[in-house]
C-alpha positions in Angstrom: 11.5 19.3 -27.0 12.7 18.9 -23.4 15.8 16.9 -23.0 15.1 13.4 -21.9 16.6 11.8 -18.8 18.4 9.2 -20.9 20.0 12.1 -22.9 21.2 13.7 -19.7 23.0 10.7 -18.6 25.0 10.7 -21.9 25.9 14.3 -21.4 27.9 13.6 -18.2 29.3 16.8 -16.7 28.0 19.2 -19.4 26.3 22.2 -17.7 22.7 22.5 -18.6 21.3 26.1 -18.4 17.7 27.3 -18.3 16.3 28.8 -21.4 16.1 32.6 -21.8 13.1 34.1 -20.1 12.3 31.2 -17.8 9.9 32.5 -15.1 11.1 32.6 -11.5 14.2 30.6 -12.3 17.9 31.1 -13.0 20.3 28.3 -13.6 24.0 28.8 -12.8 26.8 26.6 -14.1 29.8 25.5 -12.0 31.8 28.5 -13.0 29.3 30.8 -11.3 27.9 32.3 -14.6 24.3 33.1 -14.3 21.6 34.9 -16.2 20.7 38.5 -15.7 17.6 37.6 -13.7 19.7 35.7 -10.9 18.7 37.0 -7.4 21.8 38.6 -6.0 23.3 37.8 -2.6 23.1 34.8 -0.3 20.6 32.0 -0.9 17.9 31.4 1.8 18.8 27.7 1.6 21.7 25.6 0.2 21.1 22.0 -0.7 24.2 19.9 -1.6 23.7 16.5 -3.5 26.7 14.2 -2.7 27.7 10.6 -2.0 27.9 9.7 1.6 27.3 7.2 4.3 24.3 6.9 6.6 24.5 5.1 9.9 21.2 3.4 10.4 22.7 1.6 13.3 26.3 0.7 14.4 26.0 -2.5 12.3 24.1 -1.0 9.4 26.0 1.7 7.6 24.8 2.3 4.0 26.5 4.2 1.2 24.0 6.4 -0.8 23.4 9.8 -2.2 22.1 12.4 0.3 21.2 16.0 0.7 23.5 17.9 2.9 25.4 14.8 4.1 22.3 13.5 6.0 19.2 11.5 5.8 16.6 12.8 5.6 17.6 15.9 4.0 17.1 19.0 6.2 13.7 20.2 7.1 12.9 23.2 4.9 10.4 25.7 6.4 8.9 28.2 3.9 6.2 30.7 4.5 3.3 30.6 2.1 3.6 33.4 -0.5 7.1 34.7 0.6 9.6 34.1 -2.2 12.8 32.1 -1.5 16.1 31.4 -3.2 17.7 27.9 -3.0 21.1 27.1 -4.2 21.4 23.4 -5.2 24.8 22.0 -5.7 25.5 18.7 -7.3 28.8 17.2 -6.1 28.2 13.9 -7.9 29.5 13.0 -11.5 25.9 12.5 -12.9 23.3 15.3 -13.7 20.7 15.5 -11.1 17.1 16.8 -10.5 15.4 18.1 -7.4 11.6 18.0 -7.5 9.5 20.2 -5.2 6.7 17.7 -4.7 3.2 19.1 -4.1 4.1 22.8 -4.9 2.7 25.1 -7.5 5.8 26.1 -9.1 6.8 26.8 -12.8 7.7 23.8 -14.8 11.3 25.0 -15.2 11.6 24.8 -11.4 9.4 21.8 -10.5 12.3 19.3 -11.1 11.1 16.9 -13.9 13.1 16.9 -17.0 10.0 15.8 -19.1 8.4 19.1 -18.1 11.5 21.0 -19.3 13.4 21.5 -16.0 17.1 21.7 -16.8 19.2 19.3 -14.9 21.7 20.3 -12.1 24.9 19.5 -13.9 27.5 17.2 -12.6 30.0 19.0 -10.3 27.8 22.1 -10.9 24.9 24.0 -9.4 21.6 25.8 -10.1 20.1 28.7 -8.3 16.2 28.4 -7.9 14.0 31.2 -6.9 10.2 30.6 -6.5 7.3 31.4 -4.3 6.3 28.5 -2.1 2.8 27.3 -2.0 0.3 25.9 -1.1 0.7 25.9 2.7 1.2 22.5 4.3 3.4 19.4 4.4 5.3 18.9 1.2 8.7 17.4 0.4 11.7 17.4 -2.0 13.4 14.6 -3.7 15.2 13.4 -6.8 13.4 12.8 -10.0 15.9 11.0 -12.2 15.2 7.8 -13.9 16.7 4.6 -12.3 15.4 1.9 -14.5 17.4 -1.2 -13.2 20.0 0.8 -11.4 19.1 0.6 -7.7 21.8 3.2 -6.8 19.9 6.0 -8.5 16.8 8.1 -8.0 14.4 7.4 -5.1 16.2 4.3 -4.1 18.9 6.7 -2.7 18.6 9.0 0.3 17.6 12.0 -1.7 14.5 13.1 0.2 13.7 15.7 2.7 10.6 17.2 4.3 9.2 20.7 3.5 6.7 22.5 5.7 5.1 25.7 4.2 3.7 27.7 7.0 0.3 28.9 6.5 -0.8 32.6 6.7 -3.2 31.6 9.7 -2.4 29.5 12.8 -2.8 25.7 11.9 -4.2 24.8 15.4 -3.1 23.9 18.9 -0.6 21.3 19.7 2.2 20.8 22.2 4.9 19.2 20.1 5.4 18.8 16.4 7.4 15.8 15.0 8.4 15.0 11.5 8.9 11.4 10.6 10.4 10.2 7.3 10.0 6.4 6.5 12.6 4.9 4.2 14.0 1.5 3.2 17.8 1.0 2.2 19.9 -1.7 0.5 17.4 -2.5 -2.3 17.8 -5.7 -4.5 15.8 -7.1 -7.4 13.8 -10.2 -7.0 10.8 -12.1 -8.4 9.2 -12.3 -5.0 5.5 -11.4 -4.5 4.1 -8.0 -3.7 2.8 -7.0 -0.3 -0.7 -7.9 0.9 -3.1 -5.7 -0.9 -6.1 -6.2 1.4 -5.8 -3.1 3.5 -7.4 -0.7 1.1 -11.1 -0.2 0.9 -13.1 -1.2 -2.1 -13.7 -4.4 -4.0 -12.2 -5.6 -7.3 -14.5 -4.8 -10.3 -15.3 -8.2 -12.1 -14.6 -6.9 -15.5 -11.1 -5.5 -14.6 -10.2 -8.6 -12.6 -11.2 -10.8 -15.5 -9.2 -8.7 -18.0 -6.2 -8.6 -15.8 -6.1 -12.3 -15.0 -6.5 -13.2 -18.6 -3.6 -11.0 -19.5 -1.5 -12.6 -16.8 -2.5 -16.1 -17.9 -1.7 -15.4 -21.6 1.8 -14.0 -20.6 2.6 -17.0 -18.5 1.6 -19.3 -21.3 4.0 -17.4 -23.5 6.8 -18.1 -21.1 6.8 -14.6 -19.6 7.2 -14.9 -15.9 6.3 -12.2 -13.3 8.5 -9.1 -13.7 11.1 -7.9 -11.2 10.0 -6.4 -7.9 12.3 -4.7 -5.4 13.1 -5.8 -1.8 15.1 -4.2 0.9 17.4 -5.3 3.7 17.4 -2.2 6.0 14.5 0.0 7.2 14.5 3.3 9.1 12.6 6.1 10.5 14.5 9.4 10.2 17.5 7.5 9.1 17.7 5.3 12.2 16.6 1.7 12.7 14.2 0.9 15.4 16.1 1.1 18.8 19.0 3.1 17.4 17.5 6.6 17.2 16.5 9.1 19.9 13.0 8.4 21.2 10.1 10.7 20.8 9.8 12.0 24.4 6.3 13.0 25.5 4.4 13.8 28.6 0.9 12.7 29.6 -1.8 14.9 28.4 0.2 16.3 25.5 -1.1 16.7 21.9 1.6 15.7 19.5 1.2 16.6 15.9 3.0 13.9 13.8 3.9 14.7 10.0 4.7 11.4 8.5 6.2 11.1 5.0 6.6 7.9 3.1 9.9 8.4 1.2 10.1 4.9 -0.2 10.8 4.2 -3.8 8.4 1.4 -4.1 6.7 0.4 -0.7 3.5 1.2 0.9 3.9 1.7 4.7 1.8 1.4 7.8 2.2 3.0 11.3 0.6 2.2 14.6 1.2 3.1 18.2 -0.1 0.7 20.7 -2.9 2.1 22.9 -3.2 5.2 20.9 -5.2 6.5 17.9 -4.4 9.0 15.2 -6.6 12.0 14.4 -5.9 12.6 10.8 -6.1 16.4 10.1 -4.3 16.6 6.7 -3.4 14.3 3.9 -0.6 15.4 1.5 -0.5 18.8 3.5 -4.1 19.6 2.7 -6.7 19.8 5.6 -9.2 17.0 5.3 -12.9 17.9 5.1 -13.6 15.4 7.9 -11.0 14.8 10.7 -11.1 11.2 11.9 -9.6 9.0 14.6 -7.9 5.8 13.2 -5.8 3.1 14.8 -3.4 2.7 11.8 -1.9 5.0 9.2 -1.5 3.5 5.7 0.7 5.6 3.6 1.3 5.1 0.0 4.6 6.0 -1.8 5.1 9.7 -1.4 2.0 10.3 0.5 2.1 12.5 3.7 -0.2 12.2 6.7 -0.6 14.8 9.4 -2.2 13.5 12.5 -2.7 14.5 16.1 -2.1 12.0 18.9 -3.3 12.4 22.5 -0.7 11.1 24.8 -3.0 9.4 27.1 -1.5 5.8 27.6 1.8 6.1 29.5 4.6 3.8 28.9 7.5 3.1 26.4 6.0 2.1 23.1 7.1 1.1 19.6 5.6 3.4 17.0 6.1 1.0 14.0 5.1 -0.8 10.9 2.5 -3.6 11.1 4.9 -5.8 9.2 6.8 -7.8 11.8 9.6 -8.4 9.4 9.9 -4.9 8.4 9.5 -3.5 11.9 12.1 -6.0 13.3 14.4 -4.9 10.5 14.2 -1.2 11.6 10.9 0.4 10.5 9.8 2.0 13.7 10.8 4.4 16.4 10.3 4.6 20.2 7.8 6.8 22.0 8.8 7.4 25.6 6.6 9.0 28.3 8.4 11.1 30.9 9.0 9.0 34.0 8.7 5.8 32.3 11.3 3.2 31.6 11.9 -0.4 30.4 11.9 -2.1 27.0 9.7 -0.6 24.3 6.5 -2.6 23.9 4.7 -3.5 20.7 1.1 -4.7 20.5 -0.3 -5.3 17.1 -3.6 -3.5 16.4 -6.7 -5.3 15.1 -7.0 -5.4 11.3 -7.9 -2.2 9.8 -9.0 -0.9 6.4 -7.7 2.3 5.1 -10.6 4.2 3.5 -10.1 7.7 2.0 -14.0 8.1 2.1 -13.6 8.5 6.0 -12.0 11.8 5.3 -14.1 13.1 2.5 -17.6 14.4 2.1 -20.0 11.8 0.8 -21.8 12.4 -2.5 -20.7 13.9 -5.8 -19.1 17.2 -6.2 -21.5 20.0 -7.4 -18.9 21.3 -9.8 -18.9 19.1 -13.0 -15.9 18.7 -15.1 -15.6 20.3 -18.6 -14.2 17.1 -19.9 -13.7 13.5 -18.7 -10.7 11.4 -19.8 -10.6 7.6 -19.4 -7.3 5.9 -18.6 -6.9 2.1 -18.5 -4.0 0.9 -16.6 -2.4 -2.5 -17.9 0.7 -4.5 -17.3 2.9 -6.4 -19.7 4.8 -9.0 -17.7 8.6 -9.0 -17.9 8.4 -7.4 -21.4 11.5 -5.2 -21.0 14.6 -7.4 -20.1 12.6 -8.9 -17.2 10.9 -5.7 -16.0 7.2 -5.2 -16.4 5.9 -2.5 -18.8 3.0 -0.4 -17.6 0.6 1.3 -20.2 -2.1 3.8 -20.1 -4.7 3.1 -22.8 -2.2 0.7 -24.2 0.7 3.0 -24.6 3.8 3.2 -22.3 5.6 6.5 -21.8 8.7 6.9 -24.0 11.6 8.6 -22.3 13.4 9.3 -25.5 10.6 11.2 -27.1 8.8 12.3 -23.9 5.5 11.1 -25.3 2.5 10.7 -25.1 1.3 14.3 -24.4 -2.2 15.1 -23.5 -3.5 18.7 -24.4 -5.6 20.5 -21.7 -7.0 24.0 -21.9 -6.1 26.5 -19.2 -8.9 27.2 -16.7 -10.9 24.1 -17.5 -11.8 21.3 -15.1 -10.9 17.8 -16.0 -11.8 14.5 -14.7 -9.4 11.6 -15.0 -11.1 8.3 -14.7 -8.8 5.4 -13.9 -9.6 1.7 -14.4 -6.9 -0.5 -13.1 -6.7 -3.9 -14.9 -3.7 -5.0 -12.7 -3.7 -6.4 -9.2 -1.0 -3.8 -8.1 -1.9 -0.7 -6.0 -0.7 2.5 -7.8 0.1 5.7 -5.9 -1.0 8.2 -8.6 0.7 11.7 -8.7 0.1 14.8 -10.6 2.8 17.4 -10.6 2.1 21.2 -10.0 -1.5 20.7 -9.1 -3.8 19.6 -6.3 -6.7 17.3 -7.3 -10.0 16.5 -5.7 -10.9 12.8 -5.3 -14.5 12.5 -6.8 -15.0 8.7 -7.0 -13.2 6.0 -5.0 -14.0 2.5 -3.6 -17.2 2.5 -5.6 -18.4 5.7 -4.0 -18.8 9.4 -5.2 -17.0 11.9 -2.9 -15.9 15.4 -2.7 -13.7 17.8 -0.8 -10.7 15.5 -0.4 -7.7 17.3 -2.0 -4.5 15.4 -2.5 -1.5 15.2 -4.8 -0.9 11.4 -4.4 -3.8 8.9 -4.2 -3.5 5.0 -4.1 -5.5 3.3 -6.8 -6.5 -0.2 -5.7 -6.0 -3.4 -7.6 -8.7 -4.1 -10.2 -10.4 -1.0 -8.9 -11.5 2.4 -10.4 -10.9 6.0 -9.1 -11.7 9.4 -10.4 -10.1 12.7 -9.6 -10.7 16.2 -10.9 -8.2 19.0 -11.4 -8.3 22.5 -12.8 -5.7 23.0 -15.5 -4.2 26.3 -14.0 -0.5 25.6 -14.4 0.7 26.6 -17.9 3.2 24.4 -19.7 3.9 20.8 -19.2 2.9 18.9 -16.1 3.9 15.2 -15.4 1.4 12.6 -14.3 2.8 9.3 -13.2 2.6 6.4 -10.7 5.1 7.2 -7.9 6.2 3.5 -7.6 9.7 3.9 -9.1 9.6 0.6 -11.1 6.2 1.6 -12.6 7.2 5.1 -13.5 10.5 4.1 -15.0 8.9 1.4 -17.2 6.0 3.2 -18.8 3.5 4.6 -16.2 3.7 8.2 -17.1 2.0 10.8 -19.3 2.5 14.6 -19.9 -0.3 17.1 -19.7 0.3 20.2 -21.8 -1.7 23.2 -20.7 -2.0 26.2 -23.1 
């Protein structure tokens, strides 16, 4: 049985070593001892996890945990199919995990304790060797539990971009810019969620009725709405709007933006006045149909790659649609050569984010070997004021790492989600890419992702092939939802 995250926190500084025979992986403790399969010599990359301070602005300096003393962590560029060695040092007093989000790596490397990945021991290190892939925009981040501790896990500054160079040229552009969106200084509240009306699709009457009845019943029993998380500071690439270096461009350039939403809990938006975004990839995977959109909506842990034609000279704010969040820092400046003055913001018209825009219409010709129905429900404030989230009535148990769903290697599965809550859930499957096959009431094919937003009171289907042996974690990437039940393990044999 893999060690649970709760157990690891009890172990403190004890070194956790990989089991014998673990593929493509060696764990080293703080004394430097390692297994016989440890790659010799210097690592290709070194990542250090440590407490530090990040200056978002002269008047906003936050204490958090970072990679290599900075936020975001350094951009790691790999080449598809070329093995790499990464040394991960943990200079904190608590065991840690580093998850290679979106990559097809062994469970022992992936960075989820539920899958069997060993922890990086407190004041120790692990040496990881793996073959990067697939090509495209991925990222790395911590994967420990936070529960109610907002100084842990994805509430911290432990996130950084990964770009895996394809074997062929990705296309023509003049400049490539990586943007990591992130909030800091979180706090718990009973405040409401963000507006949910930006996502295409309509609530299904039966799901809405079921969810509203559950809400009314819980309120009648004296169970209020559970905790939500709010933030005081907002940043792009670790700087508040107006305090970072502007993105400098020239008229006529094609700029490729790679945008990562590294939030623990928030869905983010992004607009650039007078410009449109040609979406070319989602979660690092080329989209079947490129499309121009005025606004990017990006769920927690999603990535968007988009080309922008620089054809509207000026000094502009590239920022979030929320006036409060943008004014608190969620934005950066785009400055054309030869232009000066204060950055300008002009709100775009209302825009609905619709995954179908980027997919082929109609159902996939490849039918699944098996379909699995999963009903998402919420129990209000049922765990010391926190909501509990269930799949088919069962919350994930971090002490036993259950439930586990068995899948057969090589078979194609369709997961059918029905969301009986009004929350949007960014659904993530580790170590796989899935194909969205039904969304917003419409069958689709060709859209490949590793995170997709499930709308409130809506349904969504995605298909995946069980081609990664061992355990793979599925969960909602909203930290509060994941920590309080919204997870399940898939076991492929």
